[in-house]
C-alpha positions, -999 to +999 in steps of 0.1 A: +456-042+432+463-080+422+498-071+411+506-051+441+491-082+463+514-105+443+545-086+447+537-081+486+535-117+489+566-122+469+586-097+492+571-114+523+585-147+509+620-134+499+626-116+532+617-150+551+640-172+530+675-178+546+693-194+516+706-174+487+698-202+461+663-203+475+658-168+473+666-168+437+645-195+428+616-182+448+618-148+431+619-165+397+587-186+406+567-156+415+580-138+383+568-167+363+533-167+379+530-132+370+540-135+335+518-167+329+489-149+344+492-118+321+498-141+291+465-160+300+446-128+304+456-115+270+447-148+252+416-148+227+397-172+248+400-153+280+364-149+291+368-113+304+333-101+315+317-134+313+308-132+276+312-168+268+293-179+299+265-155+291+263-166+256+261-201+264+234-196+291+213-178+265+219-202+240+207-231+265+175-209+272+169-205+233+173-241+227+149-251+256+123-224+251+120-210+216+104-233+188+130-225+160+117-253+137+082-236+139+096-201+132+109-216+098+075-228+089+047-201+086+020-228+084+032-244+117+036-210+130+000-200+126-013-231+138+006-231+170-002-195+181-035-193+165-026-167+138-051-164+109-031-175+077-048-147+056-034-120+079-002-136+080+000-137+043-010-101+041+018-090+064+047-112+054+033-132+023+050-167+021+081-156+039+094-170+074+108-154+104+141-171+097+159-153+069+198-144+068+193-117+043+165-100+061+185-103+094+214-085+078+193-056+065+176-053+098+210-054+116+224-028+095+195-006+101+194+020+129+156+016+134+158-017+152+187-010+176+182-004+215+198+025+233+229+000+242+232-014+208+231+021+193+258+033+218+279+004+209+275+006+172+286+043+175+317+034+195+326+005+171+327+031+143+349+054+162+373+025+171+373+014+134+380+050+122+409+051+149+422+016+142+420+006+176+416-032+176+411-037+214+381-013+215+367-027+182+369-061+198+350-048+230+321-032+210+315-058+184+304-094+183+331-113+165+324-145+147+345-163+173+343-200+182+347-215+217+371-244+216+389-263+188+359-288+181+337-258+172+361-243+148+365-279+133+327-277+127+330-246+108+359-259+085+335-290+077+307-266+067+286-280+097+284-248+114+284-213+099+283-188+127+301-183+160+289-183+195+276-147+194+258-153+161+243-186+162+208-175+157+215-145+134+191-156+108+161-151+133+169-116+139+144-104+112+132-075+134+112-059+104+092-092+099+087-096+138+071-060+139+043-070+113+032-103+130+041-098+168+003-088+176-014-111+152-020-142+176-054-142+191-058-139+229-070-174+242-106-176+256-095-189+289-078-156+295-111-140+302-114-164+332-084-152+350-104-130+373-126-160+386-095-181+399-121-206+415-134-220+380-102-216+362-084-249+357-046-240+359-033-274+350-048-272+314-030-238+308+006-241+295+029-218+311+010-213+343+033-207+373+029-237+400+025-229+435+048-254+446+079-247+466+114-249+453+121-283+470+088-297+457+098-288+421+132-301+426+118-334+438+094-337+409+122-330+384+147-357+400+118-381+401+110-375+364+146-380+353+150-413+373+119-427+360+129-419+324+101-393+317+127-367+304+141-392+279+108-401+265+098-364+264+130-356+245+126-384+221+091-373+213+102-337+208+129-350+181+100-368+164+078-338+165+104-317+149+113-343+125+149-346+138+150-385+139+188-384+137+190-369+172+170-397+188+200-422+195+221-392+210+190-380+233+186-415+245+223-418+253+224-386+272+191-394+289+204-426+302+237-409+314+216-382+332+196-409+349+229-426+360+246-395+374+213-384+391+210-420+409+246-416+420+238-382+435+208-398+453+225-426+468+258-413+477+244-393+507+230-425+522+261-445+513+281-420+535+256-420+563+256-459+563+292-458+565+291-442+600+272-474+612+290-501+591+326-492+597+324-493+635+307-528+635+333-540+610+363-528+628 
């Protein structure tokens, strides 16, 4: 459909071109646009199906939600999620949830695949047997880097895996299966039926009843007052990542600056309607 539309526009332009030289140049221009579009679509970095965007979004959610440092340390994991250390040791011993070799074994096993992953693996095996590179690329997650900088980090040894395998070491499904139901249910869960006596503010993760506008206002206020910067720095200290503190402070200050511009700009534009007529 896109090619037909492109050539229809080309014919319309050519039919309405009076000069022969312009006719030739316009035809070459349209053909060039078509060719360069095809070349871009065939490039490795072309994000067909929004795979890069989805991977980047998932990575942001993982970084902001999951406590990866806790999963590496069994003691911290037991303390944070109220798991009996004895029960944990009976299930996994001294092993943590982050293990590259265990993740590779579990990934190779058919027992821990979802229905979609099972179909994709079967299709990938058929594509590999038929030597179909395009199909193999579609049904597998290649160790691909997004941008030259990411590839440079891999060469330096600062990053081992690509976008789709960044947290491969945490996919230890056989270990997750053993400890998933070990955490104890909090005592305040019994009070859910009696909402009058339940203090919702003390329970983490309780959804607020504020509207989206109120939540947005609270977020903007928190950023402008520097609360987000302080929380970010405290998080680095808690995880033992002191080297991240300068970068977090710089990012927080820049975020405050850009938020301030977005807040002030509408008032600046509105004031111009009154100031400009007075001045001129």
